C-alpha positions as CSV (number, residue, x, y, z in Angstrom):
1,M,0.6,-39.5,-61.7
2,G,0.8,-37.0,-58.8
3,F,-0.3,-39.8,-56.4
4,G,2.2,-42.2,-57.4
5,L,5.0,-39.5,-57.0
6,A,3.9,-39.0,-53.4
7,L,3.5,-42.6,-52.8
8,G,7.1,-43.0,-52.5
9,P,8.4,-40.3,-50.1
10,A,5.3,-41.1,-47.7
11,M,6.2,-44.9,-47.7
12,A,9.7,-43.9,-46.8
13,V,8.4,-41.6,-44.1
14,T,6.3,-43.9,-42.7
15,A,9.1,-46.6,-42.6
16,I,11.2,-44.4,-40.9
17,V,8.9,-43.3,-38.5
18,S,8.0,-46.8,-37.2
19,F,11.2,-48.1,-37.0
20,L,12.2,-46.6,-33.8
21,P,9.3,-47.8,-31.7
22,A,9.8,-51.1,-33.5
23,A,13.5,-51.3,-32.5
24,W,12.7,-50.1,-29.0
25,A,9.7,-53.0,-28.7
26,A,12.1,-55.5,-30.2
27,G,14.8,-54.7,-27.6
28,W,12.5,-54.6,-24.6
29,L,10.9,-58.2,-25.8
30,G,14.4,-59.4,-26.2
31,D,15.4,-58.2,-22.6
32,L,12.1,-59.8,-21.3
33,S,12.7,-62.7,-22.8
34,R,16.3,-63.4,-21.6
35,L,14.8,-62.4,-18.2
36,A,12.5,-64.9,-18.3
37,L,14.7,-67.9,-19.3
38,E,17.2,-66.9,-16.9
39,H,15.3,-65.7,-13.8
40,N,16.1,-68.5,-11.5
41,R,19.9,-68.1,-12.3
42,Y,19.5,-64.3,-11.6
43,E,17.3,-64.8,-8.2
44,A,20.3,-67.3,-7.2
45,I,22.9,-64.7,-7.7
46,V,21.2,-61.8,-6.1
47,A,20.6,-63.8,-3.1
48,E,24.1,-64.8,-2.9
49,Y,25.2,-61.3,-3.1
50,S,22.5,-59.6,-0.7
51,A,23.8,-62.0,1.7
52,S,27.0,-61.2,1.5
53,P,27.5,-57.3,-0.1
54,R,30.5,-56.9,-2.0
55,S,31.7,-55.1,-5.3
56,E,32.1,-57.2,-8.4
57,W,32.8,-56.4,-11.9
58,F,32.2,-58.6,-14.8
59,A,31.7,-62.0,-12.5
60,E,30.4,-64.8,-13.7
61,R,28.2,-67.9,-12.2
62,Y,26.0,-70.0,-13.7
63,G,27.0,-69.0,-17.6
64,I,26.2,-65.7,-16.7
65,T,28.2,-62.6,-16.9
66,F,27.4,-59.7,-14.0
67,S,28.3,-56.9,-12.3
68,V,27.4,-56.1,-8.6
69,D,26.9,-52.4,-7.1
70,P,27.2,-53.2,-3.1
71,G,24.7,-50.1,-2.5
72,P,22.8,-50.2,-0.2
73,P,20.9,-51.7,-1.8
74,V,22.5,-54.5,-3.4
75,R,22.0,-54.0,-7.3
76,V,23.4,-56.4,-9.9
77,A,23.7,-55.8,-13.5
78,F,23.2,-59.0,-15.7
79,N,24.9,-59.5,-19.2
80,P,26.3,-56.2,-19.5
81,G,27.5,-55.3,-22.7
82,G,28.4,-52.5,-24.7
83,F,31.2,-50.7,-26.2
84,L,34.0,-49.2,-23.6
85,D,31.8,-46.9,-20.9
86,N,28.6,-47.1,-23.0
87,W,26.5,-50.4,-22.1
88,S,23.5,-52.0,-21.1
89,G,22.0,-54.8,-19.0
90,I,19.2,-56.1,-17.0
91,V,19.3,-54.4,-13.5
92,H,18.1,-55.9,-10.3
93,D,17.2,-53.1,-8.2
94,P,14.6,-53.8,-5.2
95,S,14.3,-50.3,-4.5
96,G,13.3,-49.5,-7.9
97,E,15.0,-46.2,-7.9
98,V,16.7,-46.6,-11.1
99,M,13.5,-45.6,-12.4
100,L,14.6,-42.4,-11.6
101,A,17.1,-42.0,-14.2
102,D,15.3,-40.1,-17.2
103,G,18.1,-39.0,-19.5
104,F,19.4,-35.3,-19.3
105,D,17.9,-31.9,-18.6
106,E,18.3,-28.8,-20.6
107,Q,21.6,-27.9,-19.5
108,G,23.1,-31.5,-20.1
109,R,23.0,-32.7,-16.6
110,F,21.6,-36.2,-15.5
111,H,17.8,-35.8,-14.3
112,A,18.5,-38.3,-11.3
113,P,20.5,-37.8,-8.3
114,D,24.3,-39.0,-8.3
115,R,23.1,-41.8,-5.6
116,I,21.3,-43.3,-8.9
117,T,23.4,-42.3,-11.8
118,K,26.8,-43.2,-10.4
119,I,25.9,-47.0,-9.9
120,F,28.0,-49.6,-11.3
121,G,30.6,-46.5,-11.5
122,G,29.2,-45.3,-14.7
123,D,26.4,-43.1,-15.6
124,L,23.1,-44.7,-15.5
125,V,21.2,-42.5,-18.2
126,S,17.6,-44.6,-18.5
127,C,15.8,-47.6,-17.3
128,R,12.7,-49.3,-18.5
129,W,10.9,-51.7,-16.0
130,L,10.6,-55.1,-17.3
131,W,8.8,-57.0,-14.1
132,G,9.2,-57.4,-10.6
133,D,12.7,-55.6,-9.3
134,Y,14.0,-56.3,-12.8
135,Y,14.8,-53.5,-15.3
136,T,16.9,-52.8,-18.7
137,C,19.1,-50.0,-18.1
138,S,21.5,-48.1,-20.4
139,F,24.6,-46.5,-19.2
140,T,27.1,-44.1,-20.6
């Protein structure tokens, strides 16, 4: 009978602990799938803005919403979505420097330098690599 009483809480703890990695993996796979489906369109937008750098906020081409940080280097955030200043998107960054964003230190300051955290006019919190020059990034 003691085993039966412990089984319920043990299963609840297991479910809670496994939820976060599963949610992380599902989000990453969703972004990777979107990138795979839209890759050619993303590349066309990146080529256009790399040839003629200019800032854009919520522009649209080929049915894709995006924002451009003129850099240098030119960075493009595709399908930016969220609430107010908390948003995420797939970011094209040819330098790979967005990976410097790794949350906050013990004093509540960003780990990354301002030249990285301030792209797209927001506060870049973190990024995960998808493939090539593409990353999934979160802003606040």
